[in-house]
Backbone as a printed PyTorch tensor [residue, N CA C, xyz], in Angstrom:
tensor([[[161.3160, 236.3780,  58.4130],
         [162.3940, 235.9040,  59.1020],
         [162.2290, 236.1410,  60.6730]],

        [[161.7320, 237.4230,  60.5910],
         [161.6480, 238.0140,  62.1170],
         [160.7590, 237.3410,  62.8360]],

        [[159.7620, 236.9890,  62.4270],
         [158.6030, 236.1330,  62.7560],
         [158.9590, 234.8590,  63.5490]],

        [[159.6800, 233.9980,  62.3740],
         [160.2520, 232.9350,  62.7370],
         [161.3440, 232.7350,  64.0480]],

        [[162.0980, 233.5610,  63.9560],
         [163.1750, 233.7740,  65.0940],
         [162.4300, 234.3130,  66.2740]],

        [[161.2810, 235.2930,  66.4460],
         [160.4330, 235.4170,  67.4050],
         [159.8690, 234.2880,  68.0540]],

        [[159.4290, 233.4000,  67.1480],
         [158.6610, 232.3340,  67.6190],
         [159.4070, 231.2130,  68.2050]],

        [[160.6230, 231.0680,  67.5390],
         [161.8620, 230.0650,  68.0900],
         [162.2910, 230.4470,  69.4910]],

        [[162.5450, 231.7820,  69.8390],
         [162.7710, 232.5780,  70.9940],
         [161.5560, 232.2030,  72.0160]],

        [[160.4970, 232.1830,  71.5420],
         [158.9880, 232.2330,  72.3270],
         [159.2150, 230.8240,  72.9180]],

        [[159.4450, 229.7640,  71.9140],
         [159.4670, 228.3480,  72.4830],
         [160.4880, 227.9800,  73.4900]],

        [[161.7260, 228.5770,  72.9750],
         [162.8550, 228.2530,  73.9150],
         [162.5880, 228.9740,  75.6740]],

        [[162.1690, 230.1080,  75.4860],
         [162.0120, 230.6630,  76.4430],
         [160.8420, 230.0460,  77.5960]],

        [[159.8370, 229.7280,  76.9120],
         [158.6850, 229.1600,  77.4120],
         [159.3920, 227.8140,  77.7810]],

        [[159.7540, 226.8700,  77.3960],
         [160.4310, 225.7700,  77.7570],
         [161.3440, 226.0950,  79.1450]],

        [[162.1110, 226.8650,  78.9080],
         [163.2230, 227.0340,  80.0270],
         [162.4270, 227.3070,  81.4150]],

        [[161.6410, 227.7850,  81.1140],
         [160.8060, 228.5580,  82.2200],
         [159.8240, 226.9630,  82.7560]],

        [[159.5170, 226.4670,  81.9770],
         [158.4550, 225.5440,  82.6730],
         [159.3980, 224.3700,  83.4080]],

        [[160.5910, 224.0620,  83.2750],
         [161.5390, 223.3450,  83.5290],
         [161.9670, 223.9870,  85.2720]],

        [[161.9350, 225.5460,  85.1210],
         [162.6030, 225.9470,  86.3250],
         [161.3380, 225.9770,  87.3130]],

        [[160.0570, 225.9160,  86.7910],
         [158.8590, 225.7080,  88.1440],
         [158.3510, 224.5950,  88.3410]],

        [[158.8620, 223.5150,  87.3700],
         [158.2970, 222.1440,  87.5420],
         [158.8580, 221.3010,  88.7440]],

        [[157.9130, 220.5520,  89.4410],
         [158.5160, 219.8670,  90.5770],
         [158.4920, 218.6330,  90.5710]],

        [[159.4560, 218.0890,  91.0260],
         [159.5320, 216.7160,  91.0350],
         [159.4470, 215.9830,  92.0410]],

        [[159.2500, 214.5830,  91.9590],
         [159.0520, 213.4810,  93.0880],
         [160.0500, 213.7020,  93.9530]],

        [[161.4730, 214.1790,  93.6930],
         [162.6400, 214.1790,  94.4800],
         [162.2070, 215.1750,  95.5150]],

        [[161.5230, 216.3260,  94.8700],
         [161.7120, 217.2760,  96.1130],
         [160.6240, 216.9330,  97.4620]],

        [[159.9100, 216.2980,  96.8940],
         [158.9060, 215.7500,  98.3250],
         [159.5540, 214.6660,  98.7780]],

        [[160.3160, 214.0030,  98.4550],
         [160.9290, 212.7270,  98.8200],
         [161.7320, 212.8420, 100.0900]],

        [[162.4290, 213.9470, 100.6000],
         [162.9300, 214.2560, 102.0700],
         [161.8350, 214.1960, 103.1460]],

        [[160.7870, 214.5900, 102.5940],
         [159.6220, 214.5160, 103.8770],
         [159.2080, 213.2570, 103.7310]],

        [[158.7670, 212.6100, 102.8790],
         [158.1770, 211.1430, 103.1270],
         [159.2710, 210.3470, 103.4850]],

        [[160.3940, 210.5720, 103.0810],
         [161.6300, 209.7250, 103.7970],
         [161.9490, 209.5850, 105.1130]],

        [[161.7510, 210.9160, 105.7730],
         [161.8900, 211.3710, 107.2820],
         [160.6500, 210.5720, 107.6850]],

        [[159.5970, 210.9030, 106.9750],
         [158.3060, 210.0950, 107.9070],
         [158.3300, 208.8810, 107.8420]],

        [[158.7670, 207.9150, 106.9860],
         [159.1510, 206.5850, 106.9570],
         [160.0360, 206.3570, 107.9620]],

        [[160.9880, 206.9030, 107.9280],
         [162.1790, 206.8660, 108.7580],
         [161.7530, 207.1670, 110.3910]],

        [[160.7410, 207.8740, 110.3700],
         [160.4300, 208.1300, 111.9910],
         [159.3730, 207.1490, 112.5020]],

        [[158.5100, 206.6330, 111.4010],
         [157.9580, 205.5710, 112.0820],
         [158.2200, 204.3140, 112.1810]],

        [[159.6670, 204.0210, 111.4580],
         [160.2910, 202.5990, 111.5380],
         [161.0580, 202.7750, 113.1890]],

        [[161.4410, 204.1500, 113.1550],
         [162.0090, 204.0470, 114.5490],
         [160.8830, 204.2850, 115.8350]],

        [[159.6960, 204.4190, 115.5100],
         [158.8970, 204.3500, 116.5540],
         [158.3060, 202.6670, 116.5570]],

        [[158.3220, 202.0910, 115.5360],
         [158.0720, 200.8330, 115.5720],
         [159.0760, 199.8350, 116.2520]],

        [[160.1220, 200.1910, 115.7810],
         [161.6290, 199.3460, 116.7820],
         [161.5060, 199.9300, 118.0760]],

        [[161.3200, 201.0760, 118.7330],
         [161.1920, 201.4900, 119.7980],
         [160.0810, 200.4220, 120.6180]],

        [[158.9020, 200.5940, 119.7180],
         [157.9760, 200.0640, 120.3710],
         [158.0950, 198.2730, 121.0190]],

        [[158.7470, 197.7440, 120.1080],
         [159.2570, 196.2120, 119.7200],
         [160.4950, 196.1810, 120.8570]],

        [[161.2220, 196.9870, 121.4450],
         [162.2200, 196.9400, 122.4660],
         [161.3470, 197.2100, 123.6620]],

        [[160.4530, 198.0350, 123.8120],
         [159.5880, 197.7110, 124.8450],
         [159.1120, 196.9160, 125.2510]],

        [[158.3270, 196.2140, 124.2650],
         [157.8920, 194.8390, 124.3660],
         [158.7060, 193.9010, 124.6890]],

        [[159.8350, 193.5240, 124.1940],
         [160.9400, 192.5290, 124.6610],
         [161.3200, 192.8510, 125.8780]],

        [[161.3870, 194.2180, 126.1310],
         [161.9460, 194.6720, 127.4730],
         [160.8200, 193.7890, 128.9600]],

        [[159.6090, 194.2400, 128.2270],
         [158.3550, 193.7610, 129.2460],
         [158.4930, 192.0480, 129.2300]],

        [[158.6780, 191.3910, 128.2430],
         [158.5500, 190.0280, 128.1510],
         [159.9970, 189.5010, 129.0370]],

        [[160.8840, 190.0290, 128.8980],
         [162.3650, 189.7320, 129.5150],
         [162.1470, 189.9920, 131.1120]],

        [[161.5980, 191.0410, 131.4430],
         [160.9010, 191.3540, 132.7140],
         [160.1030, 190.3610, 133.4050]],

        [[159.4440, 189.5830, 132.8280],
         [158.6560, 188.5250, 133.0930],
         [157.1370, 189.1200, 133.4230]],

        [[156.6210, 190.3550, 132.7740],
         [155.5290, 190.9830, 133.3450],
         [154.4660, 189.9860, 132.9590]],

        [[153.2250, 189.3880, 134.0460],
         [152.8200, 188.0960, 133.3980],
         [151.5590, 188.3880, 132.4750]],

        [[150.9540, 189.4960, 132.5620],
         [150.0690, 190.2100, 131.5750],
         [150.5450, 190.9280, 130.3460]],

        [[151.9040, 190.3990, 129.8770],
         [152.5490, 191.3060, 128.4990],
         [151.6180, 190.9650, 127.3950]],

        [[150.4340, 190.0820, 127.2650],
         [149.8380, 189.5220, 126.1160],
         [148.4880, 191.0350, 126.1040]],

        [[148.2900, 191.1470, 127.2950],
         [146.8580, 192.1900, 127.3230],
         [147.7320, 193.6730, 127.7390]],

        [[149.1370, 193.9930, 126.8610],
         [149.5540, 195.4100, 127.1850],
         [150.2040, 195.7860, 125.7980]],

        [[149.5350, 197.0250, 125.2500],
         [149.4640, 197.4640, 124.0110],
         [150.5360, 198.5490, 124.0820]],

        [[151.6600, 198.7600, 123.4060],
         [152.8100, 199.7450, 123.5690],
         [152.8510, 200.2130, 122.2200]],

        [[152.7260, 201.5590, 122.4780],
         [152.8460, 202.3800, 121.1610],
         [154.0130, 203.8350, 121.6090]],

        [[154.6180, 203.8400, 120.4360],
         [155.6410, 204.8620, 120.6880],
         [155.6090, 205.7160, 119.6250]],

        [[156.0410, 206.9100, 120.1790],
         [156.0840, 208.1240, 118.9730],
         [157.0890, 209.1200, 119.3190]],

        [[158.3570, 209.3160, 118.6480],
         [159.4790, 210.2570, 118.7430],
         [159.7310, 210.0730, 120.3290]],

        [[159.9950, 208.9420, 120.8440],
         [160.5350, 208.3160, 122.1460],
         [159.6700, 208.2630, 123.0700]],

        [[158.4270, 208.8720, 123.3130],
         [157.2460, 208.9580, 124.0400],
         [156.6890, 207.8660, 124.0910]],

        [[156.5790, 206.5430, 124.9400],
         [156.0330, 205.6920, 125.0930],
         [154.6150, 205.5580, 125.8210]],

        [[153.6080, 205.0640, 125.1840],
         [152.0430, 204.8430, 125.9300],
         [152.1740, 203.3780, 126.2060]],

        [[151.5080, 203.1170, 127.3490],
         [151.4360, 201.6490, 127.6000],
         [149.7580, 201.6590, 127.9000]],

        [[148.8690, 200.7990, 127.2710],
         [147.3920, 200.6110, 127.5730],
         [147.1840, 199.1850, 127.7090]],

        [[145.8950, 199.0450, 128.0150],
         [145.6690, 197.4410, 128.5040],
         [145.0940, 197.3290, 129.6050]],

        [[145.3470, 195.9790, 130.2390],
         [144.8280, 195.9680, 131.7110],
         [145.5390, 194.7010, 132.1240]],

        [[145.9070, 194.5910, 133.1000],
         [146.6270, 193.6490, 133.9170],
         [145.6600, 193.4510, 135.5440]],

        [[146.5460, 192.2090, 135.7700],
         [145.8400, 191.5450, 136.8970],
         [145.7650, 192.5840, 138.1580]],

        [[146.8550, 193.1600, 138.6100],
         [147.0260, 193.9680, 139.9310],
         [148.0050, 194.9400, 139.5940]],

        [[147.8590, 195.8400, 140.6520],
         [148.3660, 197.2550, 140.6180],
         [150.2160, 197.2700, 140.3960]],

        [[150.8090, 196.0500, 140.9990],
         [152.2820, 196.2460, 141.0570],
         [152.7230, 195.9220, 139.9420]],

        [[151.8930, 195.2930, 138.6920],
         [152.4620, 194.7780, 137.5070],
         [152.4400, 196.0420, 136.6470]],

        [[151.4130, 197.1550, 136.8290],
         [151.2740, 198.4330, 136.5320],
         [152.3050, 199.2480, 136.7220]],

        [[153.1370, 199.1800, 137.7910],
         [153.9440, 200.0620, 138.2930],
         [155.5110, 199.5040, 137.8740]],

        [[155.4470, 197.9640, 137.5700],
         [156.6700, 197.3800, 136.9160],
         [156.6420, 197.4880, 135.6510]],

        [[155.6290, 197.6910, 135.0330],
         [155.6510, 197.8390, 133.6370],
         [156.2430, 199.5830, 133.0690]],

        [[155.6730, 200.0290, 133.8570],
         [156.2170, 201.5100, 133.4090],
         [157.5630, 201.7040, 133.9970]],

        [[158.0720, 201.2650, 135.0690],
         [159.3730, 201.2370, 135.3310],
         [160.5100, 200.8090, 134.2680]],

        [[159.7270, 199.2930, 133.8780],
         [160.3620, 198.7590, 132.5410],
         [160.5330, 199.6260, 131.3590]],

        [[159.4980, 199.9910, 131.0990],
         [159.4530, 200.9330, 129.7180],
         [160.5250, 201.9450, 129.8950]],

        [[160.6220, 202.9400, 131.1980],
         [161.4820, 203.8320, 131.3370],
         [162.9570, 203.6290, 131.4450]],

        [[163.2320, 202.2850, 131.6880],
         [164.7430, 201.6900, 131.5610],
         [165.0950, 201.2840, 129.8750]],

        [[164.2620, 201.3410, 129.2040],
         [164.6270, 201.0840, 127.8370],
         [165.4050, 202.4150, 126.9140]],

        [[166.3750, 201.9590, 126.4050],
         [167.2400, 203.0640, 125.6300],
         [166.4550, 203.5820, 124.5550]],

        [[166.1400, 204.7630, 124.5930],
         [165.6780, 205.6180, 123.6730],
         [164.1630, 206.1210, 123.6230]],

        [[163.7720, 205.7090, 125.4580],
         [162.9160, 206.3540, 126.0730],
         [162.8430, 207.5260, 126.4590]],

        [[162.2660, 208.4270, 126.0410],
         [161.8540, 209.9610, 126.5720],
         [161.0490, 210.1000, 128.0420]],

        [[159.9070, 209.2630, 127.5150],
         [158.9920, 209.5500, 128.4570],
         [157.7360, 208.3930, 128.3250]],

        [[156.7930, 208.1040, 129.5560],
         [156.1530, 206.8440, 129.5400],
         [154.7090, 207.4800, 130.0190]],

        [[153.7580, 207.1640, 129.1640],
         [152.4480, 207.4870, 129.5040],
         [151.8330, 206.2140, 130.1270]],

        [[151.6990, 205.9040, 131.3580],
         [151.2870, 204.5700, 131.5300],
         [149.7760, 204.4340, 131.8480]],

        [[149.1180, 204.1490, 130.9370],
         [147.4990, 204.3190, 130.8230],
         [146.9820, 202.8330, 131.0480]],

        [[147.7380, 201.7580, 131.8890],
         [147.4380, 200.6980, 132.1760],
         [146.4160, 200.5080, 133.3210]],

        [[145.3920, 199.4640, 133.2130],
         [144.4060, 199.4810, 134.3490],
         [144.5220, 198.2200, 134.8930]],

        [[143.9070, 197.8990, 136.2320],
         [143.7170, 196.7200, 136.5320],
         [142.1930, 196.0250, 136.2830]],

        [[142.3980, 194.9160, 136.1920],
         [141.2720, 193.8680, 135.4390],
         [140.5290, 193.5060, 136.5200]],

        [[139.2930, 193.9070, 136.3940],
         [138.3170, 193.4180, 137.5220],
         [138.6440, 191.8520, 137.3260]],

        [[138.4580, 190.9450, 138.7980],
         [138.3590, 189.6630, 138.3590],
         [137.3070, 189.1710, 137.6360]],

        [[137.3420, 187.8880, 136.9410],
         [136.5990, 187.2110, 136.2460],
         [136.4290, 187.9140, 134.9190]],

        [[137.2660, 188.7410, 134.2690],
         [137.3280, 189.4820, 132.9480],
         [138.6970, 188.6110, 132.0840]]])
């Protein structure tokens, strides 16, 4: 009788301790959820900057690549003249949510 009671108690304690140490997918969900929402916010900001460039009638908008990360926007690609580089940077800085602009645009050589 003592042996059966000890065995039942052992099984109960073992199963209770397993539940205490088990990790569920819910424990890691906030991290992946926040990463997803951060990526979505970055994509939305990139789209807003691209839309602002189009609205500002920057001539070489199709050759400008916009990347956003945590409010920091990078403009890359090439344009036909220096004034478009400066204008694109000014337009990007004017978009709500943009905290900084890394303007890596270059002037395209004639014939390219």
